[in-house]
DRENDO-1510 file (C-alpha; in Angstrom, 1 decimal, always signed):
<recs>
REC; n; res; u; v; w
REC; 1; MET; -11.7; +1.0; -13.4 .
REC; 2; LYS; -11.8; +0.6; -9.7 .
REC; 3; TRP; -11.5; -2.9; -8.2 .
REC; 4; ALA; -12.3; -3.7; -4.6 .
REC; 5; ARG; -12.8; -6.5; -2.2 .
REC; 6; ALA; -15.7; -6.3; +0.3 .
REC; 7; THR; -17.8; -8.2; +2.8 .
REC; 8; GLY; -21.5; -8.5; +2.0 .
REC; 9; ALA; -24.4; -8.5; +4.5 .
REC; 10; ASP; -24.3; -12.3; +4.6 .
REC; 11; GLY; -20.6; -12.3; +5.5 .
REC; 12; SER; -19.4; -13.4; +2.1 .
REC; 13; ILE; -16.2; -11.9; +0.7 .
REC; 14; MET; -16.4; -10.7; -2.9 .
REC; 15; THR; -14.1; -9.2; -5.5 .
REC; 16; GLY; -15.5; -6.8; -8.0 .
REC; 17; VAL; -15.7; -3.4; -9.7 .
REC; 18; ILE; -17.1; -0.3; -8.2 .
REC; 19; ALA; -19.0; +2.0; -10.6 .
REC; 20; ASP; -21.8; +4.6; -9.8 .
REC; 21; ASP; -21.8; +3.7; -6.1 .
REC; 22; MET; -22.5; +0.1; -6.9 .
REC; 23; PHE; -20.3; -3.0; -6.3 .
REC; 24; HIS; -20.4; -5.4; -9.3 .
REC; 25; PRO; -19.1; -8.8; -8.2 .
REC; 26; ARG; -16.6; -10.6; -10.5 .
REC; 27; ALA; -15.3; -14.1; -10.5 .
REC; 28; SER; -11.8; -12.9; -9.5 .
REC; 29; LEU; -9.5; -9.9; -9.7 .
REC; 30; GLY; -9.3; -8.7; -13.3 .
REC; 31; SER; -12.0; -11.2; -14.5 .
REC; 32; ASP; -14.8; -10.2; -16.9 .
REC; 33; GLN; -17.0; -12.9; -15.6 .
REC; 34; MET; -19.9; -11.6; -13.5 .
REC; 35; ALA; -20.4; -13.4; -10.1 .
REC; 36; GLY; -23.8; -12.1; -8.9 .
REC; 37; ASP; -26.0; -9.0; -8.9 .
REC; 38; ALA; -24.7; -5.5; -8.2 .
REC; 39; VAL; -24.9; -4.3; -4.6 .
REC; 40; ALA; -24.9; -0.8; -3.2 .
REC; 41; VAL; -21.4; +0.0; -1.9 .
REC; 42; ALA; -23.0; +1.5; +1.1 .
REC; 43; ASP; -24.2; -2.0; +2.0 .
REC; 44; MET; -20.7; -3.5; +1.8 .
REC; 45; ALA; -17.7; -3.3; +4.1 .
REC; 46; LEU; -14.5; -2.7; +2.1 .
REC; 47; LEU; -11.5; -4.9; +2.7 .
REC; 48; PRO; -7.9; -4.6; +1.5 .
REC; 49; PRO; -8.5; -4.7; -2.3 .
REC; 50; VAL; -5.9; -7.5; -2.8 .
REC; 51; VAL; -4.4; -10.2; -0.6 .
REC; 52; PRO; -0.8; -10.3; -1.8 .
REC; 53; GLY; +1.4; -13.3; -2.0 .
REC; 54; LYS; +4.4; -11.0; -1.6 .
REC; 55; PHE; +4.1; -7.6; +0.1 .
REC; 56; ILE; +7.3; -5.7; -0.9 .
REC; 57; GLY; +8.3; -2.2; +0.3 .
REC; 58; LEU; +10.9; +0.2; -1.1 .
REC; 59; TRP; +13.3; +2.5; +0.8 .
REC; 60; ASN; +15.0; +5.6; -0.5 .
REC; 61; ASN; +13.0; +6.0; -3.7 .
REC; 62; PHE; +12.3; +9.7; -3.7 .
REC; 63; LYS; +14.6; +12.4; -4.8 .
REC; 64; ALA; +13.7; +15.0; -2.2 .
REC; 65; ALA; +14.1; +12.6; +0.7 .
REC; 66; ALA; +17.3; +11.2; -0.7 .
REC; 67; GLU; +18.8; +14.7; -1.0 .
REC; 68; LYS; +17.8; +15.7; +2.5 .
REC; 69; ASN; +19.2; +12.5; +4.0 .
REC; 70; GLY; +22.4; +12.6; +2.0 .
REC; 71; ASN; +21.6; +9.3; +0.2 .
REC; 72; GLU; +22.7; +8.3; -3.3 .
REC; 73; HIS; +20.1; +7.5; -5.8 .
REC; 74; PRO; +19.7; +3.7; -6.0 .
REC; 75; THR; +20.0; +2.0; -9.4 .
REC; 76; HIS; +18.1; -1.1; -8.1 .
REC; 77; PRO; +15.2; -1.1; -5.7 .
REC; 78; LEU; +16.3; -1.2; -2.0 .
REC; 79; TYR; +13.5; -3.4; -0.7 .
REC; 80; PHE; +12.1; -5.3; +2.3 .
REC; 81; PHE; +9.1; -7.6; +2.9 .
REC; 82; LYS; +6.1; -7.0; +5.1 .
REC; 83; ALA; +4.4; -10.1; +6.6 .
REC; 84; ASP; +1.1; -11.2; +5.1 .
REC; 85; THR; -0.5; -10.7; +8.5 .
REC; 86; SER; +0.5; -7.0; +8.5 .
REC; 87; LEU; -2.3; -6.4; +5.9 .
REC; 88; SER; -5.2; -4.2; +6.9 .
REC; 89; GLY; -7.8; -2.2; +5.0 .
REC; 90; PRO; -10.3; +0.7; +5.1 .
REC; 91; GLY; -11.7; +1.5; +8.4 .
REC; 92; ALA; -9.6; -0.9; +10.4 .
REC; 93; SER; -8.3; -0.5; +13.9 .
REC; 94; VAL; -4.6; -1.1; +14.1 .
REC; 95; GLU; -3.0; -1.8; +17.5 .
REC; 96; LEU; +0.4; -0.2; +18.3 .
REC; 97; PRO; +2.0; -2.7; +20.6 .
REC; 98; ASP; +4.1; -1.4; +23.5 .
REC; 99; SER; +7.1; -3.3; +22.1 .
REC; 100; ALA; +6.9; -1.2; +18.9 .
REC; 101; GLY; +7.9; +2.0; +20.6 .
REC; 102; ARG; +7.9; +5.0; +18.3 .
REC; 103; VAL; +5.8; +4.3; +15.2 .
REC; 104; ILE; +5.6; +6.5; +12.1 .
REC; 105; PHE; +3.2; +6.6; +9.2 .
REC; 106; GLU; +4.5; +6.4; +5.6 .
REC; 107; GLY; +2.0; +7.3; +2.9 .
REC; 108; GLU; +2.9; +5.6; -0.4 .
REC; 109; LEU; +1.6; +4.7; -3.9 .
REC; 110; GLY; +1.2; +0.9; -4.3 .
REC; 111; ILE; +1.6; -1.2; -7.4 .
REC; 112; VAL; -0.5; -4.3; -7.9 .
REC; 113; ILE; +0.8; -7.0; -10.2 .
REC; 114; GLY; -1.6; -8.5; -12.7 .
REC; 115; LYS; +0.5; -10.9; -14.7 .
REC; 116; THR; +3.3; -13.4; -13.8 .
REC; 117; CYS; +6.5; -11.5; -14.4 .
REC; 118; LYS; +10.1; -12.8; -14.6 .
REC; 119; ASN; +13.2; -11.1; -16.1 .
REC; 120; ALA; +10.8; -8.6; -17.7 .
REC; 121; SER; +11.8; -5.7; -19.8 .
REC; 122; VAL; +10.5; -2.3; -18.8 .
REC; 123; GLU; +7.9; -2.5; -21.5 .
REC; 124; GLU; +6.8; -6.0; -20.3 .
REC; 125; ALA; +6.8; -4.8; -16.7 .
REC; 126; GLU; +4.5; -1.9; -17.7 .
REC; 127; GLN; +2.0; -4.5; -19.1 .
REC; 128; ALA; +2.3; -6.6; -16.0 .
REC; 129; ILE; +1.0; -3.8; -13.7 .
REC; 130; PHE; -2.7; -4.3; -13.0 .
REC; 131; GLY; -3.2; -1.0; -11.2 .
REC; 132; TYR; -2.4; +1.2; -8.2 .
REC; 133; THR; -3.6; +1.6; -4.7 .
REC; 134; CYS; -2.9; +3.6; -1.5 .
REC; 135; ILE; -0.6; +2.2; +1.2 .
REC; 136; ASN; +0.3; +3.3; +4.7 .
REC; 137; ASP; +3.6; +1.5; +5.6 .
REC; 138; LEU; +3.5; +1.8; +9.4 .
REC; 139; THR; +7.0; +1.4; +10.8 .
REC; 140; SER; +8.5; +1.0; +14.3 .
REC; 141; LEU; +11.6; +3.3; +14.3 .
REC; 142; ASP; +12.7; +2.0; +17.7 .
REC; 143; ILE; +12.9; -1.6; +16.5 .
REC; 144; LEU; +14.3; -0.7; +13.1 .
REC; 145; PHE; +17.5; +0.7; +14.6 .
REC; 146; ALA; +17.5; -1.1; +18.0 .
REC; 147; ASP; +20.5; -3.3; +17.0 .
REC; 148; PRO; +23.4; -1.4; +15.3 .
REC; 149; SER; +24.6; -4.6; +13.7 .
REC; 150; PHE; +21.4; -5.4; +11.9 .
REC; 151; PRO; +18.6; -2.9; +10.8 .
REC; 152; GLN; +15.4; -4.9; +11.5 .
REC; 153; TRP; +13.3; -3.9; +8.4 .
REC; 154; THR; +11.0; -6.9; +8.4 .
REC; 155; ARG; +10.3; -6.9; +12.1 .
REC; 156; SER; +9.8; -3.1; +12.3 .
REC; 157; LYS; +7.2; -3.2; +9.5 .
REC; 158; SER; +5.4; -6.5; +10.1 .
REC; 159; PHE; +3.3; -6.0; +13.2 .
REC; 160; ASP; -0.4; -7.0; +12.6 .
REC; 161; GLY; -2.1; -4.3; +10.6 .
REC; 162; PHE; +1.0; -2.3; +9.8 .
REC; 163; GLY; +0.4; -2.6; +6.0 .
REC; 164; VAL; -2.7; -0.5; +5.3 .
REC; 165; VAL; -4.0; -0.9; +1.8 .
REC; 166; GLY; -7.0; +0.5; -0.1 .
REC; 167; PRO; -9.6; +1.5; -0.7 .
REC; 168; VAL; -9.5; +0.2; -4.3 .
REC; 169; ILE; -7.1; -0.7; -7.1 .
REC; 170; GLU; -7.4; +1.9; -9.9 .
REC; 171; THR; -6.4; +0.4; -13.3 .
REC; 172; ASP; -6.4; +3.7; -15.1 .
REC; 173; LEU; -4.1; +6.1; -13.3 .
REC; 174; ALA; -1.5; +8.5; -14.6 .
REC; 175; TRP; +0.7; +7.9; -11.6 .
REC; 176; GLN; +3.1; +10.7; -12.5 .
REC; 177; ASP; +0.4; +13.3; -12.1 .
REC; 178; VAL; -0.8; +12.4; -8.6 .
REC; 179; THR; +0.1; +13.6; -5.1 .
REC; 180; VAL; +0.4; +11.3; -2.1 .
REC; 181; THR; -1.2; +13.0; +0.9 .
REC; 182; VAL; -1.5; +11.9; +4.5 .
REC; 183; LEU; -4.1; +13.3; +7.0 .
REC; 184; VAL; -3.7; +12.7; +10.7 .
REC; 185; ASN; -7.0; +13.5; +12.6 .
REC; 186; GLY; -8.0; +15.4; +9.4 .
REC; 187; ARG; -4.9; +17.6; +9.3 .
REC; 188; GLU; -2.5; +17.3; +6.4 .
REC; 189; ARG; +0.9; +16.0; +7.6 .
REC; 190; GLN; +2.5; +14.7; +4.4 .
REC; 191; SER; +2.1; +15.7; +0.7 .
REC; 192; TYR; +4.5; +14.9; -2.1 .
REC; 193; PRO; +4.4; +14.3; -5.9 .
REC; 194; ALA; +4.6; +10.7; -7.1 .
REC; 195; ALA; +6.6; +12.1; -10.0 .
REC; 196; ASP; +9.6; +12.7; -7.7 .
REC; 197; MET; +10.3; +8.9; -7.7 .
REC; 198; ILE; +13.8; +7.9; -8.4 .
REC; 199; LEU; +12.8; +4.5; -9.9 .
REC; 200; PRO; +9.4; +4.7; -11.6 .
REC; 201; PRO; +6.8; +1.8; -11.4 .
REC; 202; ALA; +7.6; +0.0; -14.6 .
REC; 203; GLN; +11.4; +0.1; -13.8 .
REC; 204; ILE; +10.7; -1.1; -10.2 .
REC; 205; VAL; +8.7; -4.1; -11.5 .
REC; 206; SER; +11.3; -4.9; -14.2 .
REC; 207; LEU; +14.2; -4.8; -11.8 .
REC; 208; LEU; +12.4; -6.8; -9.0 .
REC; 209; SER; +11.5; -9.4; -11.6 .
REC; 210; GLN; +15.2; -10.0; -12.2 .
REC; 211; ASP; +15.5; -11.1; -8.5 .
REC; 212; MET; +12.2; -13.0; -8.2 .
REC; 213; THR; +9.1; -14.1; -10.1 .
REC; 214; LEU; +6.3; -11.6; -9.5 .
REC; 215; ASN; +2.8; -13.1; -9.4 .
REC; 216; PRO; -0.7; -11.7; -9.9 .
REC; 217; GLY; -1.7; -10.0; -6.7 .
REC; 218; ASP; +1.8; -9.2; -5.5 .
REC; 219; LEU; +1.9; -5.8; -4.0 .
REC; 220; ILE; +4.8; -3.3; -4.1 .
REC; 221; ALA; +4.9; -0.1; -2.0 .
REC; 222; CYS; +6.9; +2.5; -4.0 .
REC; 223; GLY; +8.5; +4.2; -0.9 .
REC; 224; THR; +7.7; +7.5; +0.8 .
REC; 225; SER; +9.2; +11.0; +0.7 .
REC; 226; LEU; +9.5; +13.8; +3.2 .
REC; 227; GLY; +6.9; +14.3; +5.9 .
REC; 228; ALA; +6.6; +10.9; +7.6 .
REC; 229; ARG; +6.3; +11.4; +11.3 .
REC; 230; PRO; +5.3; +9.7; +14.6 .
REC; 231; VAL; +1.7; +8.7; +15.4 .
REC; 232; LYS; +0.1; +7.6; +18.6 .
REC; 233; ALA; -2.9; +5.6; +19.8 .
REC; 234; GLY; -6.2; +7.5; +19.4 .
REC; 235; MET; -5.2; +9.0; +16.0 .
REC; 236; GLU; -6.9; +8.5; +12.7 .
REC; 237; VAL; -4.5; +8.3; +9.8 .
REC; 238; GLU; -5.7; +8.5; +6.2 .
REC; 239; VAL; -3.6; +8.2; +3.0 .
REC; 240; VAL; -5.2; +9.9; +0.0 .
REC; 241; ILE; -4.3; +9.7; -3.7 .
REC; 242; GLU; -6.5; +11.4; -6.2 .
REC; 243; GLY; -8.0; +9.0; -8.6 .
REC; 244; ILE; -7.8; +6.2; -6.1 .
REC; 245; GLY; -9.4; +7.6; -3.0 .
REC; 246; GLY; -8.4; +7.5; +0.7 .
REC; 247; VAL; -7.7; +4.6; +3.1 .
REC; 248; SER; -8.1; +5.5; +6.8 .
REC; 249; VAL; -7.4; +3.5; +9.9 .
REC; 250; THR; -7.7; +4.3; +13.6 .
REC; 251; LEU; -4.7; +3.6; +15.8 .
REC; 252; THR; -5.2; +1.9; +19.2 .
REC; 253; GLY; -2.9; +1.0; +22.1 .
REC; 254; SER; -2.3; -2.5; +23.4 .
REC; 255; THR; -4.1; -1.6; +26.6 .
REC; 256; ASP; -7.1; +0.0; +24.9 .
REC; 257; GLY; -9.2; -3.2; +25.2 .
</recs>
């Protein structure tokens, strides 16, 4: 089942299920309660499918990248937070501020939490996962490593729009069978199997829940693998995962208007 958020012709924001090119409004994410008549998806403007209370990202969670970079496999998620204002969605324009310097894309699989989760077993964590989405974790490399005494994970990843999410949340996805692909101006620039994850989704959720309570709507980016590279203003970047779809944004510069 594909869940989405969208703006209608009257400007109202709705959450619902997409089926047969129609948007079926629901009372809330995961609710069975209808909240209006179905509307053609073509008449809606898709938004990020969830507004997370916590937007968590992982580092060093793919075997191929860890091997290339000479990193040990972590036994607990190595994570950071992205600001809530970094959230952007399908078709957005994302400004690359001059202060950000070199910016790279990172195509990632995203986990959406559906149930409150604290000190969860792996089995309980599996049940707490609502579904999966596409994420582009845009990152300023220059800021990340600007101060040798303190890698600036949060600042480098929290510029407005730097957390691209969408187009939908798919609740029925065999994550281990999918490939994460990134297209830049239509050309494939990153492609890797999600099955290469070091810590799989249920284990990620279980371990994070030992550190903090995870709430419905919280979002976890599972990390990226080989192929992330710099992007510039004027480029269109799309993250595609079969079964979920593709989320595309256009990058602009701070002097573009």
